[in-house]
C-alpha positions in Angstrom: 0.0 0.0 0.0 1.3 3.5 -0.8 0.4 7.0 0.1 -3.1 8.1 -0.6 -2.4 11.8 0.0 0.7 14.0 0.3 2.6 14.1 3.6 2.4 17.4 5.4 4.2 19.2 8.1 2.0 20.4 10.9 1.3 24.1 10.7 -0.3 26.6 13.1 -3.8 25.8 11.9 -3.3 22.2 13.0 -2.9 23.3 16.6 -5.8 25.7 17.2 -5.2 27.0 20.7 -1.5 27.3 20.2 -0.2 30.8 19.4 -0.5 31.8 15.7 2.9 33.6 15.9 5.8 31.7 17.3 7.5 33.9 20.0 10.9 33.0 21.3 12.0 29.3 21.4 14.8 29.8 18.8 17.2 27.9 21.0 14.7 25.1 21.7 14.0 24.8 18.0 17.6 24.2 17.2 18.1 21.8 20.1 15.0 19.7 19.2 16.1 19.6 15.5 19.5 18.3 16.7 17.9 15.8 19.0 15.9 14.4 16.1 19.1 14.1 14.1 20.7 12.0 16.8 17.8 9.8 18.0 15.0 7.9 16.3 12.6 8.5 19.3 12.4 11.9 20.9 9.8 12.8 23.4 9.0 16.5 24.2 7.7 16.6 27.7 6.4 19.4 29.9 3.4 20.8 31.7 0.1 21.3 29.9 0.0 24.6 28.0 3.8 25.0 27.9 3.9 24.9 24.1 5.0 21.3 23.4 2.8 20.8 20.4 3.6 24.1 18.9 7.4 23.5 19.3 7.0 20.0 17.7 5.0 21.5 14.8 7.5 24.2 14.1 10.4 21.9 14.3 8.7 19.4 12.0 8.1 22.2 9.5 11.9 22.5 9.2 12.5 18.8 9.2 12.4 17.2 5.7 12.7 13.4 5.6 12.2 12.0 2.1 8.7 10.6 2.8 7.5 13.6 4.8 6.2 14.4 8.3 2.8 13.0 9.5 1.0 14.4 12.5 -1.2 12.1 14.6 -3.5 14.0 17.0 -4.3 11.6 19.9 -6.2 13.9 22.3 -9.6 12.8 20.9 -8.7 9.1 21.1 -10.0 7.6 24.3 -9.8 3.9 23.6 -6.2 2.5 23.5 -7.4 0.1 20.8 -7.9 3.0 18.5 -4.3 4.3 18.5 -3.5 2.2 15.4 -6.7 3.4 13.7 -5.8 7.0 14.5 -2.4 6.6 12.8 -3.9 4.9 9.8 -6.4 7.7 9.5 -3.7 10.4 9.8 -1.7 8.7 7.0 -4.7 8.6 4.8 -4.6 4.9 4.3 -7.4 2.6 3.2 -7.4 -1.1 3.7 -10.4 -3.3 3.0 -8.9 -6.6 4.2 -9.3 -8.4 7.5 -5.8 -7.3 8.5 -5.4 -5.4 11.8 -4.5 -1.7 11.3 -1.1 -2.4 12.8 -0.2 -4.7 10.0 -1.4 -2.1 7.5 0.9 0.4 9.1 3.9 -1.9 9.0 3.4 -2.7 5.3 2.8 1.0 4.4 5.8 2.3 6.3 8.2 -0.4 5.2 11.1 1.0 3.2 10.2 4.6 3.9 12.0 7.5 5.7 9.5 9.7 7.6 8.8 11.4 10.8 5.7 10.4 12.8 4.5 12.9 15.4 2.4 11.3 18.2 0.8 14.3 19.8 -1.0 14.2 23.2 -0.3 10.5 24.1 -0.2 10.8 27.9 -3.7 9.2 28.4 -2.6 6.3 26.1 0.9 5.9 27.2 1.0 2.1 27.4 -0.5 1.6 23.9 1.7 4.3 22.4 4.9 2.9 24.1 4.2 -0.6 22.7 3.4 0.8 19.2 6.5 3.1 19.0 8.7 0.2 20.2 7.4 -2.2 17.6 7.4 0.3 14.7 10.9 1.5 15.4 12.2 -2.1 15.7 10.7 -3.1 12.4 11.0 0.1 10.4 14.6 1.4 10.2 13.6 4.5 8.2 11.1 5.7 10.8 11.6 8.4 13.4 9.1 9.3 16.1 8.5 12.6 17.8 6.3 12.1 20.8 4.6 15.0 22.5 3.1 14.6 26.0 3.3 15.4 29.7 5.3 12.3 30.6 7.9 10.1 28.9 6.9 7.0 27.0 9.4 5.1 29.1 10.9 2.8 26.3 14.4 1.9 25.5 16.3 4.4 23.2 13.9 7.3 24.1 15.6 10.7 24.2 13.7 13.1 26.4 13.4 16.8 25.6 11.9 18.6 28.6 10.4 21.9 27.6 10.6 24.8 30.0 8.2 27.8 30.1 9.1 31.0 28.3 11.7 33.4 29.7 10.5 36.6 31.1 11.2 38.8 28.0 9.6 36.3 25.6 6.6 35.9 27.9 6.1 39.7 28.0 6.5 39.9 24.2 3.9 37.2 23.8 1.5 39.0 26.1 1.9 42.3 24.4 1.4 40.7 21.0 -1.8 38.8 22.1 -3.1 42.1 23.5 -2.5 43.9 20.3 -4.4 41.2 18.4 -7.4 42.1 20.6 -7.0 45.8 19.9 -5.6 46.6 23.3 -2.2 48.4 23.5 -0.3 47.6 26.6 3.2 48.8 27.5 6.0 46.7 28.8 5.6 47.9 32.3 6.2 46.3 35.8 2.6 45.1 36.1 2.9 43.2 32.8 6.2 41.6 33.8 4.9 40.6 37.2 1.8 39.1 35.6 3.9 37.0 33.3 6.2 35.9 36.2 3.1 34.9 38.2 1.9 32.8 35.2 5.4 31.2 35.1 5.8 32.0 31.4 3.3 29.3 30.3 2.0 30.3 26.9 -1.5 29.0 27.4 -1.8 30.9 30.7 -0.6 34.1 29.1 -3.0 33.6 26.2 -5.9 33.2 28.7 -4.9 36.3 30.6 -4.6 38.4 27.5 -8.1 37.3 26.6 -9.4 39.3 29.5 -7.9 42.6 28.6 -11.1 43.9 27.0 -12.7 44.1 30.5 -9.7 44.3 33.0 -6.6 46.2 32.9 -3.2 44.6 33.7 -3.2 45.8 37.3 -6.7 44.4 37.9 -5.6 41.1 36.3 -2.7 40.9 38.6 -4.8 41.6 41.7 -7.3 38.9 40.8 -4.6 36.5 39.9 -3.0 37.1 43.4 -6.3 36.1 45.0 -6.5 32.9 43.0 -2.8 32.0 43.8 -3.5 32.3 47.6 -6.3 29.8 47.3 -4.0 27.3 45.7 -1.0 27.7 48.0 0.1 24.4 49.5 -1.8 22.3 46.9 -1.3 18.6 46.4 1.7 16.7 44.9 1.2 18.4 41.6 1.6 21.9 43.1 4.9 22.6 41.4 5.0 26.2 40.3 4.3 25.7 36.7 1.4 23.3 37.4 0.0 25.7 39.9 0.4 28.6 37.4 -1.6 26.7 34.8 -4.3 25.6 37.2 -4.4 29.1 38.4 -4.8 30.6 35.0 -7.4 28.1 33.8 -9.3 28.2 37.1 -9.1 32.0 37.3 -10.3 32.4 33.7 -13.1 30.1 34.6 -14.1 32.2 37.7 -14.1 35.3 35.6 -16.7 33.8 33.2 -20.4 34.5 33.6 -22.5 31.6 34.9 -23.7 30.9 31.4 -20.1 30.8 30.1 -19.0 28.4 32.8 -22.0 26.2 32.0 -21.2 26.1 28.3 -17.5 25.5 29.0 -18.4 22.4 31.1 -20.9 21.1 28.7 -18.7 21.5 25.6 -16.2 19.1 27.3 -18.5 16.2 26.2 -17.3 16.6 22.6 -14.4 14.6 21.3 -12.3 16.9 19.2 -14.1 19.3 16.9 -17.8 20.2 16.8 -20.1 22.6 15.0 -22.5 25.2 16.2 -25.6 23.0 15.6 -24.2 20.2 17.7 -23.3 22.6 20.5 -26.8 24.2 20.5 -28.5 20.8 20.7 -26.2 19.1 23.1 -25.5 22.0 25.4 -28.7 23.9 25.3 -31.4 23.7 28.0 -31.5 23.6 31.8 -30.0 27.1 32.5 -28.8 27.8 29.0 -31.3 28.3 26.2 -30.3 26.9 22.8 -30.8 30.3 21.2 -28.2 31.8 23.5 -25.5 29.2 22.8 -24.0 31.2 19.9 -23.6 34.4 22.0 -22.1 32.6 24.9 -19.8 30.6 22.5 -18.6 33.9 21.0 -17.6 35.1 24.4 -15.6 31.9 25.0 -13.9 32.4 21.7 -12.9 36.0 22.6 -11.4 34.6 25.8 -9.4 31.9 24.0 -11.3 29.1 25.8 -12.6 27.8 22.5 -10.9 28.1 19.1 -12.7 28.5 15.7 -11.5 26.7 12.6 -12.4 26.8 8.9 -12.6 23.2 7.6 -13.8 21.5 4.4 -17.1 20.8 6.1 -17.5 24.4 7.4 -16.8 26.3 10.6 -16.0 24.1 13.5 -14.8 24.6 17.1 -12.6 22.9 19.6 -11.0 23.3 23.0 -7.4 22.5 23.9 -7.3 19.3 25.9 -6.1 21.0 29.0 -9.2 23.3 29.0 -11.6 20.5 28.0 -10.4 18.4 30.9 -11.0 21.3 33.3 -14.5 21.6 31.9 -15.1 17.9 32.2 -14.2 18.0 35.9 -16.7 20.7 36.4 -19.3 18.9 34.4 -18.8 15.8 36.6 -19.1 17.9 39.7 -22.4 19.3 38.6 -23.8 15.7 38.4 -24.9 16.4 34.8 -22.3 14.4 32.9 -24.6 11.4 32.2 -27.3 13.6 30.8 -24.9 15.4 28.5 -23.4 12.1 27.3 -27.0 11.0 26.4 -27.7 14.2 24.6 -24.3 13.9 22.7 -25.3 10.3 21.8 -28.8 11.5 20.6 -27.3 14.2 18.4 -24.9 11.8 16.7 -27.6 9.1 16.3 -29.8 11.8 14.6 -26.9 13.0 12.4 -26.1 9.4 11.3 -29.8 8.8 10.4 -29.8 12.0 8.3 -26.5 11.0 6.7 -27.7 7.6 5.8 -30.8 9.1 4.1 -28.8 11.8 2.4 -26.2 9.3 1.1 -28.8 8.7 -1.7 -28.9 12.3 -2.8 -26.8 15.1 -4.4 -25.2 15.6 -1.0 -23.4 12.3 -1.1 -19.9 13.8 -1.1 -20.9 16.3 1.7 -22.1 13.3 3.7 -18.9 11.4 3.2 -16.9 14.5 4.4 -19.1 15.2 7.3 -19.0 11.6 8.7 -15.2 11.7 8.3 -15.0 14.9 10.3 -17.3 13.5 13.0 -15.6 10.2 13.5 -14.1 11.0 17.0 -17.6 12.0 18.2 -19.3 9.0 16.5 -16.8 6.7 18.2 -17.6 8.3 21.5 -21.4 7.8 20.8 -20.7 4.1 19.9 -18.6 3.5 23.0 -21.3 5.0 25.2 -24.1 2.9 23.6 -22.0 -0.3 23.9 -21.0 0.4 27.4 -24.3 1.4 29.0 -27.0 -1.0 30.2 -30.1 -1.0 28.0 -28.3 1.0 25.2 -27.0 -2.0 23.1 -29.8 -1.7 20.6 -28.8 1.9 19.9 -25.2 0.8 19.4 -26.4 -1.8 16.9 -28.5 0.8 15.1 -25.6 3.3 14.9 -23.1 0.7 13.7 -25.6 -0.6 11.1 -26.7 2.8 9.9 -23.1 3.8 9.2 -22.9 1.0 6.6 -22.3 3.6 3.8 -19.2 4.9 5.6 -17.7 1.5 6.4 -18.4 0.2 2.8 -18.3 3.3 0.6 -15.5 5.3 2.2 -12.8 2.7 2.9 -13.6 2.0 6.6 -14.2 -1.8 6.5 -11.8 -2.8 9.2 -13.1 -0.2 11.7 -16.7 -1.0 10.8 -16.3 -4.6 11.3 -14.9 -4.0 14.8 -17.9 -1.9 15.8 -20.4 -4.3 14.3 -18.9 -7.3 16.0 -18.9 -5.5 19.3 -22.5 -4.5 18.9 -23.7 -7.9 17.9 -21.9 -9.5 20.8 -24.5 -7.8 23.0 -28.1 -9.0 23.6 -30.1 -5.9 22.7 -33.6 -7.3 22.8 -34.3 -5.3 19.6 -34.4 -7.6 16.6 -34.7 -5.0 13.9 -31.5 -3.2 14.9 -29.7 -6.5 15.4 -30.7 -7.8 11.9 -29.5 -4.7 10.2 -26.2 -4.8 11.9 -26.0 -8.5 11.0 -26.5 -8.1 7.2 -24.2 -5.0 7.2 -21.5 -7.2 9.0 -22.0 -9.9 6.3 -21.6 -7.3 3.6 -18.4 -6.0 5.2 -17.0 -9.5 5.5 -17.7 -10.2 1.8 -15.8 -7.1 0.7 -12.9 -8.2 3.0 -12.8 -11.5 1.2 -13.9 -13.4 4.3 -16.5 -15.6 2.6 -17.2 -18.3 5.1 -18.1 -16.1 8.1 -20.0 -13.8 5.7 -22.2 -16.6 4.5 -22.9 -17.7 8.1 -23.9 -14.2 9.1 -26.2 -13.8 6.1 -27.9 -17.1 6.6 -28.4 -16.3 10.3 -29.9 -12.9 9.3 -32.3 -14.3 6.8 -33.6 -17.1 9.0 -34.1 -14.7 11.9 -35.7 -12.1 9.6 -38.2 -14.6 8.3 -39.1 -15.6 11.9 -39.5 -11.9 12.8 -41.4 -11.2 9.6 -38.9 -8.4 8.7 -39.2 -8.1 4.9 -36.4 -5.5 4.7 -33.9 -7.7 6.5 -34.9 -10.7 4.4 -34.3 -8.7 1.2 -30.9 -7.4 2.3 -29.7 -10.8 3.5 -30.8 -12.4 0.2 -29.2 -9.6 -1.8 -25.8 -9.9 0.0 -25.9 -13.7 -0.3 -26.3 -13.1 -4.1 -23.3 -10.8 -4.1 -21.3 -13.5 -2.4 -22.4 -16.0 -5.1 -21.3 -13.5 -7.8 -17.7 -13.2 -6.6 -17.7 -17.0 -6.1 -18.5 -17.5 -9.8 -21.8 -19.1 -9.0 -23.6 -17.0 -11.6 -26.9 -18.8 -11.9 -27.3 -18.8 -8.2 -26.2 -15.2 -8.0 -28.7 -14.2 -10.6 -31.6 -16.0 -8.9 -30.9 -14.4 -5.5 -30.4 -10.9 -6.9 -33.5 -11.0 -8.9 -35.5 -12.2 -5.9 -34.0 -9.5 -3.7 -34.7 -6.8 -6.2 -38.3 -8.0 -6.4 -38.5 -7.8 -2.6 -37.1 -4.3 -2.6 -39.7 -3.2 -5.1 -42.5 -4.8 -3.1 -41.6 -2.9 0.0 -40.8 0.3 -1.8 -37.1 0.3 -1.0 -34.9 2.5 -3.2 -31.4 3.6 -2.2 -27.7 3.0 -3.1 -27.8 -0.6 -1.9 -30.8 -1.4 -4.1 -29.0 0.1 -7.1 -25.9 -1.9 -6.3 -28.0 -5.0 -6.4 -29.1 -4.1 -9.9 -25.5 -3.5 -10.9 -24.5 -6.9 -9.5 -27.3 -8.5 -11.4 -26.0 -6.8 -14.6 -22.6 -8.3 -13.8 -24.1 -11.8 -13.7 -25.7 -11.2 -17.1 -22.4 -9.9 -18.5 -20.4 -12.8 -17.3 -23.0 -15.2 -18.8 -22.6 -13.5 -22.2 -25.8 -11.3 -22.2 -24.1 -7.9 -22.6 -27.2 -6.1 -24.0 -29.2 -7.0 -20.9 -26.3 -5.9 -18.7 -26.2 -2.6 -20.5 -30.0 -2.2 -20.1 -29.8 -2.8 -16.4 -26.9 -0.4 -15.9 -28.3 2.4 -18.0 -31.3 2.2 -15.8 -29.1 2.5 -12.7 -27.2 5.4 -14.3 -30.5 7.3 -15.0 -31.8 6.8 -11.5 -28.5 7.9 -10.0 -28.4 11.0 -12.1 -32.0 11.8 -11.1 -31.1 11.5 -7.4 -27.5 12.9 -7.6 -26.1 9.6 -6.5 -22.4 9.1 -7.4 -21.1 6.0 -5.6 -23.4 3.3 -7.0 -23.2 5.1 -10.4 -19.5 4.5 -10.5 -20.1 0.7 -10.5 -22.7 1.0 -13.2 -20.2 2.9 -15.3 -17.7 0.1 -14.7 -20.1 -2.5 -16.3 -21.0 -0.1 -19.1 -17.3 0.4 -19.8 -16.8 -3.4 -20.0 -19.6 -3.6 -22.5 -18.2 -0.6 -24.5 -14.8 -2.4 -24.7 -16.4 -5.6 -25.8 -18.3 -3.6 -28.5 -15.0 -2.1 -29.8 -15.9 1.4 -28.5 -12.6 2.1 -26.9 -13.0 5.9 -26.5 -16.4 5.3 -24.9 -14.9 2.7 -22.6 -12.1 5.0 -21.5 -14.4 7.9 -20.9 -16.7 5.7 -18.7 -13.8 4.3 -16.8 -12.2 7.7 -16.1 -15.5 8.9 -14.7 -15.8 5.7 -12.6 -12.3 5.9 -11.3 -12.6 9.6 -10.4 -15.8 9.0 -8.4 -14.5 5.9 -6.6 -11.3 7.5 -5.7 -13.0 10.6 -4.3 -14.9 8.4 -1.9 -11.7 6.5 -0.9 -13.5 3.4 -2.3 -10.4 1.2 -3.0 -12.4 -1.7 -4.5 -14.1 0.5 -7.1 -10.8 2.2 -7.8 -8.8 -1.0 -8.4 -11.5 -2.5 -10.6 -11.4 0.6 -12.8 -7.6 0.5 -13.1 -7.7 -3.2 -14.0 -10.2 -2.5 -16.9 -8.3 0.6 -17.9 -5.3 -1.6 -18.4 -7.2 -3.7 -20.9 -8.6 -0.7 -22.7 -5.1 0.8 -22.9 -3.7 -2.4 -24.4 -6.5 -2.5 -26.9 -5.7 1.1 -27.9 -2.2 -0.1 -28.8 0.0 0.7 -25.8 0.8 -2.7 -24.3 3.6 -1.3 -22.2 1.3 1.2 -20.5 -1.3 -1.6 -20.1 1.3 -3.6 -18.2 2.2 -0.6 -16.0 -1.4 -0.2 -15.1 -1.7 -3.9 -14.3 1.3 -3.4 -12.0 -0.4 -0.5 -10.4 -3.5 -2.6 -9.7 -1.4 -5.4 -8.3 0.1 -2.9 -5.9 -3.5 -1.9 -4.7 -5.0 -5.3 -4.4 -3.2 -6.3 -1.1 -5.1 -3.5 0.6 -8.4 -4.8 -0.9 -8.2 -8.5 -0.5 -7.8 -11.5 -2.8 -7.0 -10.1 -6.3 -10.2 -10.0 -8.4 -11.9 -12.0 -5.6 -10.1 -15.1 -6.8 -12.9 -15.2 -9.3 -12.4 -16.7 -12.8 -15.0 -14.3 -14.2 -13.6 -11.1 -12.8 -10.1 -12.4 -13.7 -10.8 -13.2 -17.4 -10.2 -9.6 -18.7 -7.1 -9.3 -16.6 -5.7 -12.6 -18.0 -6.6 -11.6 -21.5 -4.7 -8.3 -21.1 -1.7 -10.0 -19.5 -1.4 -12.8 -22.1 -1.6 -10.3 -25.0 0.8 -7.8 -23.4 3.4 -10.6 -22.7 3.1 -11.7 -26.3 3.7 -8.1 -27.6 6.4 -7.1 -25.1 8.1 -10.4 -24.2 8.2 -11.6 -20.6 11.2 -9.5 -19.6 9.9 -6.2 -20.7 6.4 -7.0 -19.5 7.7 -7.8 -16.0 9.7 -4.5 -16.0 6.6 -2.5 -16.8 4.6 -4.3 -14.1 7.3 -3.5 -11.6 7.2 0.1 -12.6 3.5 0.2 -12.0 3.7 -1.6 -8.7 6.1 1.0 -7.4 3.5 3.7 -7.8 1.6 4.9 -4.8 -2.1 4.9 -4.9 -2.4 8.6 -5.7 0.2 8.3 -8.4 -1.4 5.2 -9.9 -4.8 6.9 -10.1 -3.3 10.1 -11.6 -1.5 7.9 -14.2 -4.7 6.0 -15.0 -6.7 9.2 -15.3 -4.1 11.2 -17.3 -2.2 8.7 -19.5 -0.8 11.5 -21.7 1.1 12.9 -18.7 2.6 9.6 -17.7 6.3 9.0 -18.0 7.2 6.5 -20.7 7.1 2.9 -19.8 10.4 0.9 -20.3 11.2 0.9 -24.0 12.0 -1.9 -26.4 10.8 -3.5 -29.6 7.1 -4.0 -29.8 5.1 -6.2 -32.2 1.7 -4.8 -33.1 -0.7 -7.6 -32.1 -3.0 -5.5 -29.8 -6.0 -6.7 -31.6 -6.1 -9.7 -29.2 -7.1 -7.3 -26.4 -10.1 -6.0 -28.4 -12.0 -9.3 -28.1 -14.0 -10.3 -25.0 -12.6 -13.3 -23.2 -14.7 -16.2 -22.4 -16.0 -15.8 -18.9 -15.8 -19.2 -17.3 -18.3 -19.7 -14.5 -18.7 -22.5 -12.0 -21.6 -23.4 -9.7 -20.1 -23.1 -6.2 -22.2 -24.8 -3.6 -21.0 -22.5 -0.8 -23.7 -19.9 -1.4 -26.6 -22.3 -1.6 -29.2 -21.8 1.1 
């Protein structure tokens, strides 16, 4: 597996509550860069708010390993089992197989030289220590920069304790923050004393500067003195810098109005980022009207308690973990935490329901991006449902309703984990359980795990028939037909798919799943030699998709239509359809749809007369299949076009040159492979050599052998 997006160095926008301008720290920047040059594992430690993440980000921006710098934000991750998933997500990887994400990481990072930043690991120290140890042992080109309040405690770790700012830098920072708020303050004794009392901690200085619209420096200092006296002689963490931060956060909290303190506490229920609508629903009520949330949130923004970010899915907000944790303590003290967790769960249940419906609409890409952005909160909602008595049915509902994300957006491994956890619980709600069961069967099929998939689908159908649930019967039958399709049992697949489509029509079901059933039926017809019927079915799907703005199922219909166009000798038409298909599948991170399109583009390219480029594309597809599963499902029918292309290309190029071209393609990353497939004119030349012009062999459809596999009978 290769990169699916470009590496990046963290930048100020990645770290919302850190300072937008980097004041001081020039010596620390040089020292940390030198430490990274001399050790493969460096851990920046220090008190909360001292600027660890910011220093790491700025240092990484100057650090240029050949394969880039990757930033993994661990603060929103609450379950140690999700550390690997968080890194896979940060690297932009997609893996459809049953492999654990740790195996995916090892394969992806093998042979690469890069820097991995593990930011905010202290609540996951054991999991991160084990991960870093294993990755560094197996991957000689990897360096790790860990950022947290404590060491990882592993062999070979080089510690980089970060001290607070010196007095001059702290004053400069305070003056700059004040100026950004339109307040001019001189470098006078009050300012210097204030910065000393705050121990030079950047976050504490930021919070103090946020109060300058209402209090002068002398008033700030007076109130801060009062707060310090309350904390004198604190517990074992009462070191000066810890006390200074607790003082600054607690003092900022005290200066808030009751409504601001209430919202601060309630916002702590969110994992990572959130939007205004979520804040209004979750945090409104019982002392804070939903209509007032925006005004109160604006005040918290002005005070640097909350940060605002522009993202691809719109404006979102977040709190630094230090501030969120303070709010969470207050929320627990109010006795209202359980109610807020339920409201949080309810909001994300509702959001998921809306997204599932809108997946079959012109908003499909918006839905995909929204769910991706909300994953930390969705995970929290799932954890809550699966960990609370009498909530299992909601966990099953939520895991099942997210089928479009697991299946359509490259999240099969994570989806399977949640679905299996949900189904391990006795919910007492058969409808939710049955949906989770057929979705799990679908996921297992796409992962190439046929035997468990068949068992799940048979169990689902039998239970659905007992429960008189016609929807679950239809979906179970449909996915059993899909399994028969990739098992080359075409007659059985056709019968099951036709029956499922009839059931869908009877109950009035129309969505992306239903259209995929029709595409899969078209595939059975094509593989049995009835291309006109396959074209009829897929043209109907294309029309329905265009009427509803659906893009994901449409891409698979285009794949079948492209196959028919190639068989008809319409090579320009086939290429146009496949380019459209690949572009859509890739935009959804649908690795299966992408690799199928690349495979067929190889055949079309060979038929156009460029056997060398066809071999390169076959190599590119071969590099993608390990992240999907068994190449071409191990299916003779799906493999026939591939075999036709390979046989003809070998004949035209000779074995040695063909293998060289395949190796060239296999060395491409996923992004590069897709770009090459979409823009062949921009591709570098394939290995050159004498070519015989016998590409006509690739213009004829191969026989599509089928067999009647008994494994899907039932």
